[in-house]
C-alpha positions as CSV (number, residue, x, y, z in Angstrom):
1,X,-24.3,-28.8,-14.3
2,X,-24.7,-25.2,-15.5
3,X,-22.0,-22.9,-16.9
4,X,-22.4,-19.5,-15.2
5,X,-20.7,-16.2,-16.1
6,X,-20.1,-13.8,-13.2
7,X,-19.8,-10.1,-14.0
8,X,-17.4,-7.8,-12.2
9,X,-16.8,-4.1,-12.8
10,X,-13.9,-3.5,-15.3
11,X,-11.4,-1.3,-13.5
12,X,-8.5,-2.0,-15.9
13,X,-5.8,0.6,-16.2
14,X,-5.7,1.4,-19.9
15,X,-2.1,2.6,-20.3
16,X,0.1,0.9,-17.7
17,X,3.5,2.5,-18.7
18,X,2.1,6.0,-18.8
19,X,0.3,5.5,-15.5
20,X,3.5,4.3,-13.8
21,X,5.5,7.2,-15.3
22,X,2.9,9.7,-14.1
23,X,2.7,8.3,-10.6
24,X,6.4,8.1,-10.1
25,X,6.9,11.6,-11.5
26,X,4.2,13.0,-9.2
27,X,5.9,11.3,-6.2
28,X,9.3,12.6,-7.2
29,X,11.2,9.7,-5.7
30,X,14.3,10.6,-7.7
31,X,14.7,14.0,-6.0
32,X,16.6,12.6,-3.0
33,X,19.3,11.0,-5.2
34,X,22.3,12.3,-7.2
35,X,22.5,11.4,-10.9
36,X,24.1,8.0,-11.4
37,X,22.8,6.6,-8.1
38,X,22.3,2.9,-7.9
39,X,18.6,2.1,-7.3
40,X,17.6,-1.4,-6.1
41,X,14.1,-2.4,-7.3
42,X,12.6,-5.2,-5.2
43,X,10.2,-7.4,-7.1
44,X,8.2,-10.3,-5.6
45,X,7.1,-13.7,-6.8
46,X,3.3,-13.8,-7.0
47,X,1.4,-14.1,-10.3
48,X,0.7,-10.4,-10.6
49,X,-1.0,-9.4,-13.8
50,X,1.2,-7.3,-16.2
51,X,4.1,-7.5,-13.7
52,X,6.8,-7.4,-16.4
53,X,5.2,-4.3,-18.0
54,X,4.9,-2.6,-14.6
55,X,8.5,-3.3,-13.6
56,X,9.9,-2.2,-17.0
57,X,8.1,1.1,-16.6
58,X,9.6,1.5,-13.1
59,X,13.1,0.8,-14.6
60,X,12.5,3.3,-17.4
61,X,11.5,6.0,-14.8
62,X,14.8,5.6,-12.9
63,X,16.9,5.5,-16.1
64,X,15.2,8.6,-17.4
65,X,16.0,10.3,-14.1
66,X,19.7,9.6,-14.7
67,X,20.0,6.7,-12.2
68,X,21.4,3.2,-12.5
69,X,18.6,0.8,-11.5
70,X,18.9,-2.9,-10.9
71,X,16.3,-5.5,-10.0
72,X,16.6,-8.0,-7.1
73,X,14.1,-10.7,-6.0
74,X,12.3,-9.6,-2.9
75,X,11.4,-13.1,-1.8
76,X,11.7,-15.2,1.3
77,X,11.8,-18.9,0.7
78,X,10.4,-18.9,-2.9
79,X,12.5,-20.4,-5.7
80,X,13.6,-23.1,-3.2
81,X,15.4,-20.4,-1.3
82,X,18.3,-20.3,-3.7
83,X,19.7,-17.3,-5.7
84,X,19.3,-19.3,-9.0
85,X,15.8,-20.4,-8.1
86,X,14.7,-16.9,-7.3
87,X,16.1,-15.5,-10.5
88,X,14.3,-18.3,-12.3
89,X,11.0,-17.3,-10.7
90,X,11.5,-13.7,-12.0
91,X,12.5,-15.1,-15.4
92,X,9.2,-17.0,-15.6
93,X,7.4,-13.7,-15.3
94,X,9.6,-12.4,-18.2
95,X,11.7,-10.3,-15.8
96,X,15.2,-10.7,-17.1
97,X,18.1,-8.4,-17.9
98,X,17.2,-8.5,-21.6
99,X,13.5,-7.6,-21.1
100,X,14.0,-5.1,-18.3
101,X,17.0,-3.2,-19.7
102,X,18.9,-3.4,-16.4
103,X,20.7,-6.1,-14.4
104,X,18.8,-8.6,-12.4
105,X,20.9,-9.5,-9.3
106,X,20.0,-12.4,-7.1
107,X,21.7,-13.5,-3.9
108,X,20.7,-14.4,-0.3
109,X,23.1,-12.5,2.0
110,X,21.5,-10.0,4.3
111,X,22.5,-7.1,6.5
112,X,21.0,-6.4,10.0
113,X,19.1,-3.0,10.3
114,X,18.6,-2.9,14.1
115,X,16.1,-4.3,16.5
116,X,12.3,-3.7,16.9
117,X,10.7,-3.0,20.3
118,X,9.7,-6.7,20.4
119,X,13.3,-7.7,20.0
120,X,13.1,-8.7,16.3
121,X,16.2,-8.0,14.2
122,X,15.3,-6.5,10.8
123,X,17.3,-7.6,7.8
124,X,17.8,-6.3,4.2
125,X,19.2,-7.9,1.1
126,X,23.0,-7.0,1.1
127,X,23.0,-5.8,-2.5
128,X,20.0,-3.6,-1.8
129,X,21.7,-2.3,1.4
130,X,24.8,-1.3,-0.6
131,X,22.7,0.6,-3.2
132,X,21.8,4.3,-2.8
133,X,18.1,3.5,-2.3
134,X,15.5,0.8,-2.5
135,X,12.2,1.0,-4.5
136,X,9.4,-1.5,-3.7
137,X,7.1,-2.9,-6.4
138,X,4.3,-5.0,-4.9
139,X,0.7,-5.9,-4.9
140,X,-1.5,-4.8,-2.0
141,X,-4.2,-7.3,-1.2
142,X,-5.7,-9.4,1.6
143,X,-3.4,-12.0,3.3
144,X,-4.2,-15.7,3.3
145,X,-3.5,-16.2,7.0
146,X,-5.0,-13.3,9.0
147,X,-7.1,-10.2,8.8
148,X,-5.9,-6.7,9.7
149,X,-5.6,-3.1,8.4
150,X,-2.4,-4.1,6.7
151,X,-2.0,-7.6,5.2
152,X,-0.1,-8.3,2.0
153,X,1.6,-5.4,0.4
154,X,4.6,-3.1,0.7
155,X,5.0,-3.6,4.5
156,X,5.0,-7.3,4.1
157,X,7.5,-7.0,1.3
158,X,9.8,-5.0,3.6
159,X,9.7,-7.8,6.1
160,X,9.5,-11.2,4.4
161,X,10.7,-10.1,1.0
162,X,13.6,-7.8,1.7
163,X,14.8,-10.0,4.5
164,X,15.3,-12.9,2.1
165,X,15.3,-16.6,3.3
166,X,17.2,-15.9,6.5
167,X,14.7,-13.1,7.5
168,X,11.6,-15.0,6.4
169,X,12.5,-18.0,8.7
170,X,13.4,-15.7,11.6
171,X,10.3,-13.5,11.2
172,X,7.9,-16.4,11.0
173,X,9.2,-17.7,14.2
174,X,8.3,-14.5,15.9
175,X,5.0,-14.3,14.1
176,X,4.1,-17.7,15.5
177,X,4.2,-16.1,18.9
178,X,3.1,-12.5,18.4
179,X,1.0,-12.8,15.1
180,X,1.8,-12.0,11.5
181,X,0.1,-8.6,11.7
182,X,2.2,-7.2,14.5
183,X,5.4,-8.7,13.1
184,X,4.8,-7.2,9.6
185,X,4.2,-3.7,11.0
186,X,7.0,-3.8,13.5
187,X,9.7,-5.0,11.0
188,X,8.3,-2.7,8.3
189,X,8.8,0.3,10.6
190,X,12.3,-0.8,11.4
191,X,13.2,-1.1,7.7
192,X,11.8,2.3,7.0
193,X,13.8,3.7,9.9
194,X,17.0,2.6,8.2
195,X,16.5,5.4,5.6
196,X,17.2,2.9,2.7
197,X,13.6,2.9,1.3
198,X,12.8,5.5,-1.4
199,X,9.2,4.6,-1.7
200,X,6.9,2.0,-3.3
201,X,4.6,1.4,-6.2
202,X,1.4,-0.3,-5.0
203,X,-0.4,-2.5,-7.5
204,X,-4.1,-3.1,-7.0
205,X,-6.0,-5.8,-8.9
206,X,-9.8,-6.1,-9.4
207,X,-11.9,-9.2,-9.4
208,X,-11.0,-9.9,-13.0
209,X,-7.3,-10.3,-12.0
210,X,-6.5,-7.1,-14.0
211,X,-4.3,-4.2,-13.0
212,X,-6.9,-1.8,-11.6
213,X,-4.8,0.9,-9.9
214,X,-1.1,1.9,-9.6
215,X,-0.3,4.2,-6.8
216,X,3.1,5.6,-5.9
217,X,3.5,5.5,-2.1
218,X,6.1,7.8,-0.5
219,X,7.9,6.7,2.7
220,X,6.1,9.5,4.6
221,X,2.7,8.1,5.5
222,X,3.3,4.7,3.9
223,X,1.6,2.9,6.7
224,X,-1.6,4.9,6.6
225,X,-1.6,4.9,2.8
226,X,-1.3,1.1,2.6
227,X,-4.2,0.8,5.1
228,X,-6.4,2.9,2.8
229,X,-5.3,0.9,-0.3
230,X,-6.1,-2.4,1.4
231,X,-9.5,-1.2,2.5
232,X,-10.2,-0.2,-1.1
233,X,-9.1,-3.4,-2.8
234,X,-11.1,-5.5,-0.3
235,X,-14.2,-3.9,-1.7
236,X,-13.3,-5.3,-5.1
237,X,-12.8,-8.9,-4.0
238,X,-14.5,-11.6,-6.0
239,X,-16.1,-14.8,-4.5
240,X,-17.7,-18.0,-5.7
241,X,-21.2,-16.6,-6.4
242,X,-23.3,-18.8,-4.0
243,X,-23.8,-18.8,-0.3
244,X,-22.8,-22.4,0.3
245,X,-21.6,-25.5,-1.6
246,X,-21.2,-29.1,-0.4
247,X,-18.3,-29.7,-2.8
248,X,-16.0,-27.0,-4.3
249,X,-13.8,-28.3,-7.1
250,X,-10.6,-26.4,-7.9
251,X,-8.9,-27.4,-11.2
252,X,-5.5,-26.2,-9.9
253,X,-3.6,-24.6,-7.1
254,X,-0.1,-23.1,-7.1
255,X,2.3,-20.6,-5.7
256,X,1.7,-18.4,-8.8
257,X,-2.0,-18.2,-7.8
258,X,-1.5,-17.5,-4.1
259,X,1.2,-17.8,-1.5
260,X,-1.0,-20.5,0.1
261,X,-1.6,-22.3,-3.2
262,X,-5.2,-21.1,-3.1
263,X,-6.6,-17.8,-1.9
264,X,-7.9,-19.0,1.5
265,X,-10.4,-16.1,1.6
266,X,-12.0,-17.4,-1.7
267,X,-11.9,-21.1,-0.7
268,X,-12.7,-20.2,2.9
269,X,-10.1,-22.4,4.5
270,X,-7.3,-21.6,6.9
271,X,-3.8,-22.6,6.1
272,X,-3.9,-24.9,9.2
273,X,-7.0,-26.6,7.7
274,X,-9.7,-24.7,9.5
275,X,-13.1,-25.0,7.7
276,X,-15.0,-21.8,6.8
277,X,-12.8,-19.5,8.8
278,X,-13.6,-16.2,7.2
279,X,-16.9,-14.5,8.0
280,X,-18.9,-13.2,5.1
281,X,-17.4,-15.6,2.5
282,X,-19.4,-18.6,1.1
283,X,-19.2,-21.8,3.0
284,X,-17.7,-25.0,1.5
285,X,-18.0,-28.3,3.2
286,X,-15.6,-30.3,1.0
287,X,-12.8,-29.1,-1.3
288,X,-11.5,-31.3,-4.1
289,X,-8.2,-30.2,-5.9
290,X,-7.7,-31.7,-9.3
291,X,-4.1,-30.6,-10.2
292,X,-1.2,-28.3,-9.7
293,X,-0.7,-25.2,-11.9
294,X,2.0,-25.4,-14.5
295,X,3.8,-22.3,-13.1
296,X,4.0,-23.6,-9.5
297,X,6.9,-25.7,-10.6
298,X,6.2,-28.6,-8.3
299,X,5.3,-26.6,-5.2
300,X,2.2,-28.3,-3.6
301,X,1.8,-25.8,-0.8
302,X,-2.0,-25.7,-0.1
303,X,-2.9,-29.2,-0.9
304,X,-3.3,-29.9,2.8
305,X,-6.3,-27.6,2.9
306,X,-8.2,-30.0,0.6
307,X,-10.3,-32.9,1.6
308,X,-9.5,-35.0,-1.5
309,X,-7.1,-34.7,-4.4
310,X,-6.6,-36.5,-7.6
311,X,-3.5,-38.8,-7.4
312,X,-2.1,-37.2,-10.6
313,X,-0.8,-34.5,-8.3
314,X,1.5,-36.7,-6.4
315,X,4.2,-37.5,-9.0
316,X,4.4,-33.7,-9.9
317,X,5.4,-32.6,-6.4
318,X,8.9,-31.3,-5.9
319,X,9.2,-31.8,-2.2
320,X,12.3,-29.5,-1.8
321,X,10.5,-26.1,-2.5
322,X,7.3,-27.5,-1.0
323,X,8.9,-28.3,2.3
324,X,11.1,-25.3,2.4
325,X,8.2,-22.9,1.9
326,X,5.8,-24.6,4.2
327,X,8.3,-24.9,7.1
328,X,9.6,-21.4,6.6
329,X,6.0,-20.2,7.1
330,X,5.5,-22.4,10.1
331,X,2.6,-24.1,8.4
332,X,3.4,-27.8,7.9
333,X,-0.3,-28.6,7.8
334,X,-0.5,-26.9,4.4
335,X,1.5,-29.7,2.7
336,X,-0.1,-32.8,4.3
337,X,-1.3,-35.2,1.7
338,X,-5.1,-35.6,1.8
339,X,-7.2,-38.6,0.7
340,X,-6.7,-39.3,-3.0
341,X,-8.1,-41.3,-5.8
342,X,-7.0,-42.0,-9.4
343,X,-10.0,-40.4,-11.2
344,X,-12.0,-37.2,-10.8
345,X,-15.2,-39.3,-10.9
346,X,-14.0,-41.3,-7.9
347,X,-13.0,-38.2,-5.9
348,X,-16.4,-36.7,-6.3
349,X,-18.4,-39.9,-5.9
350,X,-16.6,-41.0,-2.7
351,X,-17.1,-37.6,-1.1
352,X,-20.7,-36.9,-2.0
353,X,-22.0,-39.1,0.9
354,X,-19.8,-37.3,3.4
355,X,-21.7,-34.0,3.4
356,X,-24.7,-35.1,5.5
357,X,-27.2,-35.6,2.8
358,X,-29.1,-38.9,2.2
359,X,-30.5,-37.7,-1.1
360,X,-27.4,-37.2,-3.3
361,X,-29.4,-35.3,-5.9
362,X,-29.4,-32.4,-3.4
363,X,-25.6,-32.3,-3.1
364,X,-24.5,-28.9,-4.4
365,X,-21.3,-28.7,-6.5
366,X,-19.3,-25.8,-7.8
367,X,-16.2,-25.7,-9.9
368,X,-13.6,-23.0,-10.6
369,X,-10.3,-23.1,-12.5
370,X,-8.5,-21.5,-9.5
371,X,-9.1,-18.9,-6.9
372,X,-8.0,-16.1,-9.2
373,X,-10.4,-17.1,-12.0
374,X,-14.0,-16.5,-10.9
375,X,-15.6,-15.1,-14.0
376,X,-16.6,-18.5,-15.6
377,X,-17.7,-21.2,-13.1
378,X,-19.7,-24.4,-13.2
379,X,-22.5,-24.9,-10.7
380,X,-24.9,-27.8,-10.2
381,X,-28.4,-27.3,-11.6
382,X,-30.0,-27.6,-8.1
383,X,-28.6,-24.1,-7.5
384,X,-30.6,-22.5,-10.4
385,X,-32.9,-20.5,-8.2
386,X,-30.0,-18.8,-6.4
387,X,-28.2,-18.2,-9.6
388,X,-31.2,-16.6,-11.3
389,X,-31.8,-14.4,-8.3
390,X,-28.4,-12.8,-8.7
391,X,-28.3,-10.0,-11.3
392,X,-24.5,-10.3,-11.7
393,X,-24.8,-13.9,-13.0
394,X,-25.8,-15.3,-16.4
395,X,-26.4,-18.9,-17.2
396,X,-24.6,-19.7,-20.5
397,X,-26.3,-22.5,-22.5
398,X,-28.3,-25.5,-21.4
399,X,-27.7,-27.9,-18.5
400,X,-25.3,-30.7,-19.3
401,X,-24.1,-33.9,-17.7
402,X,-21.3,-33.7,-15.2
403,X,-18.4,-33.2,-17.5
404,X,-16.4,-36.5,-17.5
405,X,-14.5,-38.1,-20.3
406,X,-14.4,-41.9,-20.9
407,X,-11.6,-42.3,-18.4
408,X,-13.6,-40.7,-15.6
409,X,-11.7,-37.4,-15.5
410,X,-13.2,-34.0,-15.9
411,X,-13.2,-32.1,-19.2
412,X,-11.7,-28.6,-19.3
413,X,-14.1,-25.8,-18.2
414,X,-16.3,-25.0,-21.1
415,X,-15.7,-28.2,-23.2
416,X,-18.7,-30.0,-22.0
417,X,-21.1,-28.0,-24.1
418,X,-19.1,-27.2,-27.3
419,X,-17.3,-24.0,-26.2
């Protein structure tokens, strides 16, 4: 194996609080409200870099403008679809009343906002509806299930997030028939038509999983602006830096990493198990998942996309949130239990012969920590020519034996050669 470092442009925002303050001041969201107005700030549940710092800066803007902000979880079925669970998810990201300087209010009741042309009733969190206006804070990025001009972002938050668990279940049922892209746009438009949305703060991350851009998005032109932001952030997307692998090893998956457990457009799998679904992404013939992330809290959504897993995953699974989230999204395939073995060695050795190669020395293997962490990777030495031809890659150190300990399990990334 070779340790390989991949270089991505550094687009990190240097002063997040100042950038948030300037963006919101420029957008002048507060101009439509009277002093003392209650502002509901919707925050989601993904592992967004610097999310607590960003949200605190949003709270500070509204407080400085003389308003009374509060935070609410803009989540569908996450946190096991319970008020306590969703507040806990925010708390794990350090978003609490103490750290934010304002109340964090979590409940599941929703209010209908009318019906879209397709017959979809739009819903809004009751506390948010009773406020004087709703501010969205969300990351704009590609979606794991489909491709379109709008995927994950403020529009999706207005649908699946603001509608809470009841809305998420209901919307996904429609999406199964008309597609997620159409459902998200249609519900988003209906929510905007309610007049409750003040605007949004769009968060863009670069391939280093760093806050790369913060953009205030007014209600007027929100749809067009989100299309432009998505097109931009797609040009920053990172990938495993080879054209094809026989076996891709992921050290972990989790809801904190991606809504699908893994970024399907990095792993090139569909949530229904389709192999190499996304054009232009590297091809992977087998996927091996070693573990669940610590911050997924037992949710094993995404393991069904793998070909093999280590059995250490099974006792960690909390089937309540796993099933709730998968069934709400109408994707039960994503939580099927794949083939499993008790050691990493056995998982790899049993699957090497399944990739159509008689000479196992030609099997190509790659390893990443997760689909967000693509800077330091491990690649098999038979890929050296392709690695050396890529100016964005550097081989770190000498080749080393496949990194297994005495029990047959893989050493942490970097430990095989003294790092």
